C-alpha positions in Angstrom: 101.7 124.2 68.4 101.8 127.4 70.4 102.9 127.5 74.1 99.3 128.5 75.1 97.7 125.6 73.3 100.3 123.2 74.8 99.6 124.5 78.3 95.8 124.2 77.8 96.2 120.6 76.5 98.4 119.7 79.4 95.9 121.1 81.9 93.0 119.3 80.2 94.8 116.0 80.3 95.7 116.5 83.9 92.1 117.3 84.8 90.9 114.1 83.1 93.0 111.9 85.3 90.7 110.1 87.7 93.4 109.3 90.1 94.1 112.1 92.7 97.7 113.2 93.0 99.7 111.3 95.5 100.8 113.6 98.3 102.0 113.2 101.8 100.1 115.2 104.4 100.8 116.1 108.0 97.4 115.2 109.5 94.7 112.6 109.1 91.8 113.5 106.8 88.5 114.7 108.3 85.9 111.9 108.5 83.7 111.5 105.5 80.0 112.4 105.8 78.9 109.0 104.5 80.5 105.7 103.6 84.0 104.6 104.8 87.4 106.1 104.2 90.6 104.1 104.4 94.1 105.5 104.5 97.7 104.8 105.5 99.4 106.7 108.3 102.9 106.7 109.6 104.4 107.9 112.8 107.3 109.8 111.2 107.3 111.5 107.8 110.9 112.6 108.1 112.4 109.1 108.8 115.9 108.4 107.5 117.6 105.1 106.6 118.1 103.0 109.7 115.1 104.5 111.5 112.1 102.5 112.6 108.6 103.7 111.6 105.2 102.5 112.4 102.9 102.1 109.4 99.2 101.8 110.0 96.1 101.2 108.0 93.2 103.2 109.4 89.5 103.7 108.5 87.0 106.3 109.3 83.2 105.7 109.3 81.1 108.5 107.9 79.7 111.0 110.4 76.2 110.3 109.2 76.5 106.5 109.5 75.1 104.4 112.4 77.1 101.2 112.0 80.3 99.7 113.4 82.9 98.0 111.3 82.6 94.2 111.8 85.2 92.6 109.4 87.8 93.4 106.8 90.6 92.0 104.7 93.3 94.0 102.9 96.8 94.2 101.6 99.5 96.8 102.4 102.0 97.2 99.6 105.4 98.8 100.0 108.7 98.9 98.2 111.1 96.3 99.8 114.0 98.5 98.7 112.6 101.3 100.9 111.1 99.4 103.9 111.9 96.2 105.7 109.2 94.6 107.8 110.2 94.1 111.5 107.0 93.1 113.4 103.3 93.5 113.8 102.2 95.7 116.7 99.4 94.1 118.6 95.9 95.7 118.6 93.7 94.4 121.4 90.2 94.8 119.8 88.5 91.9 118.1 90.2 89.1 116.3 93.0 90.4 114.0 95.6 88.5 112.0 98.3 89.4 109.5 100.4 87.4 107.1 103.9 88.8 106.5 105.0 85.9 104.4 105.3 88.1 101.3 107.0 91.0 103.2 110.3 90.4 101.4 108.4 91.1 98.2 106.6 94.2 99.6 103.2 92.9 100.7 101.5 92.3 104.1 98.0 90.7 104.1 95.8 91.6 107.1 92.2 90.7 108.3 90.0 91.1 111.3 86.5 90.3 112.6 84.4 91.5 115.5 80.7 90.5 115.8 80.0 93.5 117.9 82.1 95.9 115.9 85.6 97.3 116.4 86.2 100.2 118.7 89.7 100.8 117.4 89.7 101.7 113.7 93.4 101.0 113.1 93.1 97.8 111.0 96.9 97.1 110.8 99.9 98.4 112.7 103.4 97.3 111.8 107.0 98.4 112.5 109.4 98.7 109.6 113.1 99.7 109.2 113.5 102.5 106.7 115.9 101.8 103.9 115.2 104.9 101.8 114.1 108.3 103.0 111.4 108.4 100.3 109.8 105.2 101.8 106.3 106.6 101.7 106.3 106.7 97.8 105.9 103.0 97.6 103.1 102.6 100.2 99.7 101.6 98.8 96.6 100.0 100.2 94.1 97.6 98.7 91.0 96.8 100.8 89.4 93.6 99.6 86.5 93.2 102.0 84.8 95.5 104.5 81.5 94.7 106.3 79.4 96.1 109.0 78.9 94.4 112.4 75.5 93.0 113.2 73.9 93.6 109.8 76.9 92.2 107.9 76.2 94.8 105.2 78.9 95.0 102.5 80.6 98.4 102.9 83.0 97.9 100.0 80.8 99.9 97.5 80.9 102.9 99.8 84.6 102.6 100.6 87.1 105.3 99.4 90.8 104.6 99.7 92.8 107.8 100.1 96.1 107.6 98.2 97.7 110.3 100.5 100.0 109.2 103.3 99.2 110.8 106.7 100.9 111.4 110.0 99.3 109.1 112.5 97.1 110.6 115.2 99.1 108.5 117.7 102.5 109.5 116.4 103.6 110.7 119.8 102.5 107.6 121.7 
């Protein structure tokens, strides 16, 4: 097989991959026009072993939407060889809970509800000790439920989870 054919085949196979490439970006994504976008953000992309980082799960409601987020459940996955859970950082908006029982295995479950809708769209905020400088490579997000306030409409079908890790908007707070 010639080098050109091999290159074309490689490009074609890459283009067929439905999963976007996992990258780390410096800023949060722009809000979507419609639906809901969820993503993970961190306060330090350059953290070294021994440093503490804040890891957040955030959502953005589409700019053409007229609803507020009313409830959610999800799971934050991370490599326990790269991050060690320290504590949850309190968010004072609605009822929010998390379950770090599986943190030693690399999973934190989180949920929240607000009948009038959340004003803070950070769904989870936790502090972790960095054990490996490539700690972001193991961060993934699974959103299991997402509903609108008032109407209780299921937002899961219009949800897009961004695989990129972003620098938190509140990194300097």
